[in-house]
C-alpha positions in Angstrom: 13.3 12.0 -38.1 10.4 14.8 -37.5 7.4 13.6 -38.7 5.8 14.6 -41.9 3.5 17.8 -41.8 0.2 18.1 -43.8 -0.9 22.0 -43.7 -4.8 23.1 -44.4 -5.0 25.7 -42.1 -8.4 26.3 -42.7 -9.9 22.8 -41.8 -11.2 22.3 -38.7 -10.0 18.9 -36.9 -13.2 16.6 -35.6 -12.0 13.5 -33.1 -13.9 10.8 -33.5 -16.7 9.5 -35.7 -19.7 8.3 -33.4 -23.0 10.3 -32.7 -21.0 13.0 -31.7 -18.0 13.3 -34.0 -20.8 13.0 -37.0 -23.1 15.6 -35.2 -19.7 18.0 -35.9 -18.8 17.0 -39.2 -22.6 17.4 -40.4 -23.1 21.0 -38.9 -19.8 22.1 -40.4 -21.0 21.0 -43.5 -23.9 22.7 -43.2 -22.2 25.9 -42.3 -19.6 25.5 -44.9 -16.7 25.2 -42.7 -14.2 22.9 -44.3 -13.4 19.8 -41.5 -11.0 16.9 -41.6 -11.9 13.8 -39.8 -10.0 11.1 -37.3 -11.2 8.0 -35.9 -9.2 5.2 -33.9 -11.7 2.5 -35.4 -12.1 1.2 -39.2 -15.5 3.0 -39.6 -18.2 5.6 -38.4 -20.3 4.7 -35.1 -18.2 5.5 -31.7 -18.8 2.5 -28.9 -21.5 1.6 -31.1 -19.1 -0.5 -33.4 -18.7 -3.5 -30.9 -15.6 -4.7 -33.1 -13.8 -0.9 -32.6 -10.8 -1.2 -30.2 -12.1 0.9 -27.7 -15.8 0.0 -27.4 -17.3 -1.1 -24.5 -21.0 -2.0 -25.7 -21.5 -6.0 -25.4 -23.4 -8.3 -27.2 -26.9 -8.0 -25.3 -26.4 -3.9 -25.4 -29.5 -1.5 -26.6 -30.2 1.9 -25.8 -31.5 2.8 -22.1 -33.4 5.5 -23.8 -36.3 5.1 -26.9 -35.1 5.7 -30.3 -37.7 8.6 -30.7 -36.1 10.7 -27.4 -32.7 9.4 -29.1 -32.2 10.2 -33.1 -31.1 12.7 -35.0 -34.1 15.0 -35.8 -33.2 15.3 -39.4 -32.8 11.9 -39.7 -35.3 9.7 -37.8 -35.2 6.1 -37.3 -37.2 3.8 -39.5 -40.5 2.2 -38.1 -38.8 -1.3 -38.4 -36.7 -0.1 -35.7 -37.4 -1.5 -32.6 -38.1 0.8 -29.6 -34.9 0.0 -28.0 -32.8 -0.6 -30.7 -29.4 -2.7 -30.2 -25.9 -1.7 -31.0 -26.3 -3.6 -34.2 -29.2 -1.9 -35.4 -27.5 1.6 -33.9 -24.5 0.8 -36.2 -26.4 0.8 -39.3 -28.4 3.8 -38.4 -24.8 6.0 -38.1 -23.4 4.4 -41.1 -26.4 5.1 -43.2 -26.8 9.2 -41.5 -22.5 9.2 -42.7 -23.3 8.1 -45.7 -27.0 9.9 -46.5 -24.7 13.0 -45.7 -21.5 12.2 -47.3 -19.8 12.5 -44.2 -17.8 9.2 -44.3 -15.0 10.3 -47.1 -13.9 13.1 -44.8 -13.0 10.8 -41.8 -9.4 9.0 -41.9 -10.0 5.6 -40.0 -7.5 3.9 -38.2 -6.1 7.5 -37.1 -5.2 7.4 -33.6 -4.8 11.7 -32.0 -2.2 11.1 -29.6 -1.9 15.1 -29.4 -3.3 18.2 -30.3 -1.8 21.4 -29.2 -2.4 25.2 -30.4 0.7 25.9 -32.9 2.9 29.4 -32.1 1.9 30.5 -35.2 -1.6 30.4 -35.2 -4.1 27.4 -35.9 -3.6 23.8 -34.3 -1.5 20.8 -34.7 -2.7 17.6 -34.4 -0.6 14.2 -34.1 -1.6 11.1 -35.5 -0.3 7.3 -35.4 -1.3 5.3 -38.1 -0.1 1.4 -39.1 1.8 2.0 -42.6 3.4 -0.5 -44.9 6.8 0.1 -42.5 4.8 0.0 -39.2 3.2 2.4 -37.0 3.1 5.8 -38.6 3.2 9.2 -37.0 2.1 12.6 -38.9 1.2 15.9 -38.1 -1.4 18.0 -39.5 -2.2 21.6 -39.1 -5.4 23.1 -39.0 -7.8 25.9 -37.8 -9.0 24.3 -35.0 -10.1 21.2 -33.2 -13.8 19.7 -32.1 -13.2 16.9 -29.7 -15.9 13.9 -29.7 -14.2 10.9 -28.5 -16.7 10.1 -26.1 -16.9 9.6 -22.3 -17.4 6.1 -21.8 -14.0 4.2 -23.1 -11.5 4.9 -20.1 -12.6 2.2 -17.1 -12.7 3.5 -13.6 -10.9 0.9 -11.5 -11.6 1.2 -7.9 -8.5 0.1 -5.7 -9.8 -2.3 -2.8 -8.4 -3.2 0.1 -6.6 -7.2 -0.3 -5.9 -9.4 -3.1 -8.1 -12.1 -5.5 -7.3 -15.2 -6.4 -10.1 -15.4 -9.1 -10.5 -13.5 -12.1 -11.1 -9.4 -12.0 -13.1 -8.1 -15.5 -14.3 -4.4 -15.9 -18.0 -4.1 -17.6 -15.6 -2.7 -20.5 -14.1 -5.4 -21.2 -17.3 -7.6 -21.1 -18.7 -8.9 -24.0 -20.3 -11.9 -23.9 -22.2 -13.8 -20.7 -20.4 -17.2 -21.7 -17.8 -16.2 -19.5 -20.1 -16.5 -16.8 -20.6 -20.5 -16.9 -20.4 -21.9 -14.2 -19.3 -19.4 -12.2 -19.9 -17.4 -8.7 -20.0 -14.1 -9.8 -20.1 -10.8 -7.8 -20.7 -7.4 -9.8 -20.0 -4.1 -8.3 -21.8 -1.3 -9.1 -25.3 -1.4 -10.0 -25.6 1.2 -12.8 -27.5 0.0 -15.9 -24.8 -1.6 -17.4 -24.0 -3.2 -14.2 -28.4 -4.1 -14.5 -27.5 -5.4 -17.9 -24.7 -7.6 -17.4 -26.6 -9.2 -13.8 -29.5 -10.1 -16.1 -27.3 -12.0 -18.5 -25.6 -13.7 -15.9 -28.2 -15.2 -14.2 -28.9 -17.3 -17.1 -25.0 -19.0 -17.3 -23.4 -18.4 -13.9 -23.4 -20.4 -10.7 -24.5 -17.7 -8.7 -24.9 -13.8 -8.7 -24.6 -11.5 -5.9 -25.0 -7.4 -6.5 -22.5 -5.3 -4.5 -24.4 -2.1 -4.1 -23.1 1.3 -2.3 -25.9 3.2 -1.9 -30.0 2.9 -3.5 -31.3 3.3 -7.0 -34.6 4.6 -8.6 -35.6 1.8 -11.1 -36.9 2.9 -14.3 -39.7 0.7 -16.5 -39.1 1.1 -20.5 -42.5 0.8 -21.1 -45.3 2.2 -18.9 -49.2 2.3 -20.6 -47.8 0.1 -23.3 -45.5 3.2 -24.6 -41.7 3.9 -24.0 -41.6 5.5 -20.7 -39.5 8.4 -22.0 -42.2 9.3 -24.6 -44.6 10.4 -21.8 -44.5 13.9 -20.8 -42.8 15.4 -23.2 -44.6 18.6 -23.1 -43.9 21.7 -21.3 -41.5 20.3 -18.2 -42.9 20.4 -14.9 -41.2 21.8 -12.1 -38.3 19.9 -10.5 -39.6 18.7 -7.2 -43.5 18.0 -8.6 -42.0 15.7 -11.3 -39.9 14.3 -8.8 -42.8 13.8 -6.6 -45.2 12.9 -9.6 -42.7 9.9 -10.6 -41.4 8.6 -7.4 -45.4 7.6 -7.0 -46.0 6.2 -10.4 -42.7 4.1 -10.0 -44.0 2.9 -6.8 -46.9 1.9 -8.7 -45.1 0.5 -11.3 -41.8 -1.5 -9.7 -42.5 -1.2 -5.7 -40.3 -0.6 -3.6 -36.6 -1.9 -4.2 -35.9 -2.2 -0.6 -37.8 -5.3 -0.2 -34.8 -7.2 -2.1 -32.3 -5.6 -0.6 -31.3 -2.3 -1.7 -30.2 0.5 0.5 -32.9 3.3 0.5 -31.5 6.2 -1.5 -30.3 8.6 0.1 -31.5 11.3 -2.6 -34.4 12.3 -4.7 -35.1 10.5 -8.3 -33.0 12.3 -11.2 -30.2 13.8 -8.5 -28.4 10.7 -10.3 -29.0 8.8 -13.7 -31.5 6.6 -12.6 -31.6 2.6 -13.5 -33.6 1.8 -16.8 -34.3 -1.8 -15.9 -36.6 -3.5 -14.2 -36.0 -7.3 -15.0 -32.7 -7.0 -12.5 -35.9 -6.6 -9.9 -37.7 -9.5 -11.8 -34.5 -11.9 -11.3 -34.4 -10.4 -7.4 -37.8 -11.6 -7.1 -37.2 -15.0 -8.4 -33.9 -15.6 -6.3 -31.8 -15.6 -9.1 -29.6 -12.3 -7.9 -29.0 -11.4 -4.9 -28.2 -7.7 -3.4 -24.9 -7.4 -1.1 -23.7 -4.8 0.7 -20.8 -2.3 -0.4 -17.2 -3.7 -0.6 -14.6 -3.9 2.3 -11.7 -5.8 0.8 -10.9 -8.7 -1.3 -10.2 -11.8 0.6 -8.3 -14.9 -1.4 -10.9 -16.8 -2.7 -14.2 -14.5 -2.1 -14.6 -10.7 -0.9 -15.5 -9.4 2.7 -18.5 -6.7 2.7 -18.8 -4.0 5.1 -21.5 -5.7 7.0 -19.2 -8.3 8.1 -20.4 -10.7 5.9 -18.4 -12.6 3.9 -18.8 -15.1 0.1 -16.4 -17.0 -2.1 -16.5 -16.0 -5.8 -14.7 -17.0 -9.2 -15.4 -14.0 -11.2 -15.6 -10.1 -9.9 -17.1 -7.9 -12.6 -16.2 -4.3 -11.7 -19.5 -2.2 -13.1 -17.6 0.9 -11.7 -17.9 3.7 -14.4 -15.8 5.5 -16.4 -13.0 8.6 -16.1 -13.5 11.6 -19.0 -10.4 11.1 -20.8 -8.9 13.4 -23.4 -5.2 12.0 -23.2 -4.1 14.2 -26.1 -5.1 17.4 -24.7 -3.3 19.8 -21.8 -5.1 19.6 -19.0 -4.8 23.4 -19.0 -6.2 24.0 -21.9 -9.4 22.6 -20.9 -9.1 24.4 -17.4 -9.5 20.5 -16.0 -8.3 19.6 -12.5 -8.5 16.2 -13.2 -10.0 12.7 -12.5 -13.2 13.4 -10.1 -14.0 16.7 -12.3 -14.9 17.8 -15.2 -13.1 20.8 -17.4 -14.4 23.8 -16.6 -16.6 24.7 -19.9 -19.2 27.4 -20.9 -22.1 25.0 -21.6 -19.9 21.9 -21.4 -18.5 22.8 -24.7 -16.2 26.1 -24.8 -13.2 26.6 -22.4 -11.6 30.3 -22.2 -7.9 29.0 -23.0 -8.5 28.5 -26.8 -11.3 30.0 -28.9 -11.0 27.6 -31.4 -11.2 24.4 -28.7 -14.9 23.1 -28.5 -15.5 19.7 -26.8 -19.0 17.8 -27.5 -20.5 15.0 -26.0 -19.6 15.6 -22.5 -22.8 16.1 -21.2 -24.8 13.5 -19.4 -28.6 13.6 -19.4 -31.6 12.1 -18.9 -33.3 12.0 -22.0 -31.3 14.5 -23.6 -30.7 12.0 -26.5 -27.9 12.4 -29.6 -30.6 15.5 -30.6 -28.7 17.5 -27.4 -25.2 16.8 -28.8 -26.5 17.2 -32.4 -27.6 20.9 -31.1 -23.9 21.0 -29.2 -22.5 20.8 -32.3 -24.7 23.4 -34.4 -23.6 25.8 -31.7 -20.3 25.4 -32.4 -20.8 25.8 -36.1 -23.2 28.7 -36.0 -20.5 30.8 -33.9 -17.8 29.6 -36.4 -19.5 31.0 -39.1 -20.8 34.3 -36.8 -16.7 34.9 -36.3 -16.9 35.6 -40.2 -20.5 37.0 -41.0 -21.7 38.3 -37.4 -18.5 39.3 -35.8 -20.5 41.2 -33.2 -22.7 38.3 -32.3 -19.2 36.0 -32.0 -17.7 38.6 -29.5 -20.6 38.8 -27.2 -20.5 34.8 -27.1 -17.1 34.8 -26.4 -17.6 37.3 -23.5 -19.7 35.2 -22.0 -17.6 31.9 -22.4 -15.4 34.1 -20.3 -18.1 35.2 -17.8 -20.2 33.1 -14.6 -21.7 29.6 -15.8 -25.3 29.4 -16.1 -27.3 26.8 -14.0 -27.9 23.8 -15.9 -29.1 22.0 -13.0 -32.7 22.5 -14.5 -33.5 22.8 -10.0 -31.8 19.6 -9.5 -29.3 19.0 -6.8 -26.9 16.1 -8.5 -24.8 14.3 -6.3 -21.5 15.3 -6.1 -19.9 12.5 -7.8 -17.4 11.9 -10.8 -20.2 10.7 -13.2 -22.1 14.1 -12.1 -19.6 16.6 -12.5 -20.6 17.1 -16.4 -24.6 15.9 -15.6 -27.4 18.2 -16.8 -31.0 19.2 -17.0 -31.8 18.2 -20.9 -34.4 21.2 -20.7 -32.7 23.6 -19.0 -29.6 22.6 -20.9 -31.0 22.3 -24.6 -33.0 25.7 -23.6 -29.5 27.6 -23.1 -27.7 25.9 -25.9 -30.9 26.5 -28.5 -30.7 30.4 -27.4 -26.9 30.9 -27.9 -27.6 29.3 -31.5 -30.1 31.7 -32.0 -27.9 34.8 -30.9 -25.6 33.8 -33.7 -27.8 33.9 -36.2 
């Protein structure tokens, strides 16, 4: 039996009701573009809803950027909100934002988008699965186009290791509470921001905690001179090499040299990979609560063998190994995407040459770009759709740039050639480019 079809070809589908999805809905609303949203969870908030089916936050999760550099500019967080809010405060913030702008009613919740594709007669077909009285039900909906905002931190990257492990293996995406560490010998593989957060959680419960690392890291304190560190130097950006030289010296004064604790020396300059905004991990290393270990050679029964020839026994291995970009409901060819290990080939990480009514929001990572950077992405898409109606020459000019060479969004930084860095941008270069496009469409 064919699924029933709901037709409203004037509306644009917004997939996801996290920060980027809410920014999409709000900017379409502001531009007078009809929209309809789909969200797998039972409410807005995206990954910040810890009870959501694909949420990857944990009980101790907080922002690693401060509220003032992260919030939507049109909806500042209250003075009573902490400098680095918890996931609970952030979920309340997103719900208040959605309610204030009457966005919640525009989403269909508990709705999983399983396919989205251009329709032969024009527009797009979005296929949705949702629980109903007679079990799982599938429906099709016609839309003018699709704004994809399903996030970048939901599909775990699970490496293949040689050997077998007798204990438990857990990816950070499944981690919620530190009580799972009680009395266990724990190895955390990967020292990114989540890995370091979880290591700090674990030391209060585990029998022992080791941290396996492949390369060195730069550790940035959350506070400098009594203020959130990312609120300093918010004026005119420094050239990349000058900022790297200055900030490296400042970090040495405040955090010292992490190689003292067993970390390798970084084989790259600061900001060429995402810094670790967590100095508590250094605190616990200095107190003997943690131990740094080399990269893993193989799993080895009741333990793990490392590349330096050493071996240690463990009860629990935690994979802090990051996430893959995940757009399973789209044909990768629509995104000009070669798949894992790379990022879709999109102009400004938003526009594809394959279809002028398909847009990706939130596929950016940058130190300090905040949700306002995502909001401006959505503002650009809404401005483009409005220009197609009111200023077609300006819209066509943007389409020509979408079909042309990609601008340099690195800001002069030489980012590491890693999968998680394949969609990394410099916040100042990126936001300047996006705002210039918005101005060109007005």
